[in-house]
C-alpha positions, 0 to 999 in steps of 0.5 A: 513562515517562521512558524512553519519553519519552527514546526518543521524543525521540531517534527524533523528533530523528533522523528526516529531513524531506528526503523526505516521502511523499505522505500526509504532505500529505494527512492532516487533523491536526485529527482526534483519532483517525487511523489509518494503514494500510499494508503492512510496508516502506512507511514508516509509522514514518518518517511518524509521526516526521516528523509528530511534528516539527510539535510541541514535543518536550515535547508529543508522544510516539512509542511502538512497541507491541512495547516491553517497557514494555507487558508491565507497563503499559497503553496507557490508563494511559500516555495518562492520565499523558501528559495529566497532564504536558501531552501533546498528541499520541501517535503509536502504532506497530504497534497490531496488536501490542497485544492490547486496542488497539481497546478502549483507543483507544476509552477514550482517545478518550472520556476524554481529549478534549484528546489527539490520537492517530495510530496505524499498523497492518498493512494486514491489520487491519480497523480498522473491525471491532475489538471496540470501535466505532472506525468513528465515531471513527477517520479512516483513511488508507492508505499505498501503496508508492512511486509513480514520482513519489516514486521520482524524488524520493527516489532521483533528486532530481527533484521533479515534481507530482502529477496527478489521473486527470482531469488525465491523461485530459484533458490527457495530451499537454500534461502529458507535454510539460511533464514531458519538459522536466524529465526523461527517463522511460525513463532511470528507468522500468525501474529503478523497475519493478524496485527502486523500489516501497519506500524501502529500496533501497541500490544493490544489486538482489539485496540489495534483493530479499532485503530484500523477500523478508524483508519478505514472510516477516515479513508472513506469519510475524509480521503475519498471525500477530498478527492471524489466529493462524495455525499454522505449517502454515497459514503454509507453505501461504500461502507456497506459494500466493503462489509459485504465484500469482507464477509465473502472474500474471495469474492466473485462479484454478482453485479446485479445482486450487489446492486440490489443489495447496496442500491447502486446502479451497475456503473455506479457500483463498478465505480465504487469497487474501483474507489475501494481498490484505489484506496487499497481496501480491496484488491480486484483481479481480472482474468488473464485474457481479459482487457480491463476497462473502467466499465468492467467488473473485476473477476475476483475480489480479495481484501487488500491485506489480512489485517483488514480481514480480521478487523472488519470481519472478526475472528472467523476468517477462512484459513485458505482466504488468509493464505491467498490474501497474504500471497496477493498483498506481497506479490501485488506490490512489485508484480502484476497479478491475474487469474489464469485458467488453471491454478490460483494466480498468474504473476507477471504473465509468466509464473503460475501459483497454486496456494494451500496448506502443507498437504496441497497437491501438485495435480492441478499444475503438474503439466504446466511450465513455470508453475509452483505450489505455495504451501503454508505450514512448512518451513522448507520447500522442495523442487517447485513447492515453496513455503508461503511465509517466504513471500513475506521477504520481497520488500 
């Protein structure tokens, strides 16, 4: 245990507080059991270590569950020893790599009421469906990829506020005018769409895309393997499926055609799509009036974010698809999305949005209530026409 405490202290001491993800300020740390889900590469480990800095170094323990310590020791026994020496909070990284994570976390929660636990997991893992019931115990947060606002803060050192969707819909013109006094959106926006979604860009776009492709492979080969126990052949088919989708988004899936191409039966294919969606590699959206079932195919598929499009498909990415993907990835974090009969997307079953370039017409939505045109290539909107880049300030 002494070695774990030493490792923990070194890691906590080394982490910087210069840039904090939006979620750092949203987590209610009074809860005793907190789960942080998110795709690989979004910064969950850094977030844990930053949270650790709020405590006395002797009262906090950071551990990664792929540590060799756990080949001969249990998480529960570690928690028991840590409480005995005055430990207050355990920060547990990559809980999905520990076989009995759910059962032992439940026991830790029940047996050590003075101990707080914050743990991270792959976005693939359904925390609420663990073998032990954590749904009444764990409060779950999701860490998304970098927003445009966060990109500006991390890479360009430009600090700007967060706005709610209601703020933007009601006051987008005044918000845009205020932000334009502080920065020039189009100096940075196209760069963000290519290399700004993850916090590991180091100045070389091709190296960044290679890291992102490596991250995708790790999600498919390691994270999915850990949670789903897939064989090599199944993982290979998932890779083929992801490439097919990335080359055709926005994608209206023809299940029979894809089944023949990928060599998966219908149910296996729908399950594969669900896994890619859970892994936050794709985004599946259903029609407004349709009930969603595990056997239903999605009505439309996008890549999860714009950087994945460039990394997997290369430079030849459709401009309209980039716009739609950016909008979906930013609105999809705190809001529900569905496909309406008219317009491109319905948000929270209330607001309709049509997405396009600066010359996009209002014709398709002009007779509809709560309907807006989202336009790329404009700095300031007017009435129900809103600049696309402004939706990058929702978190």
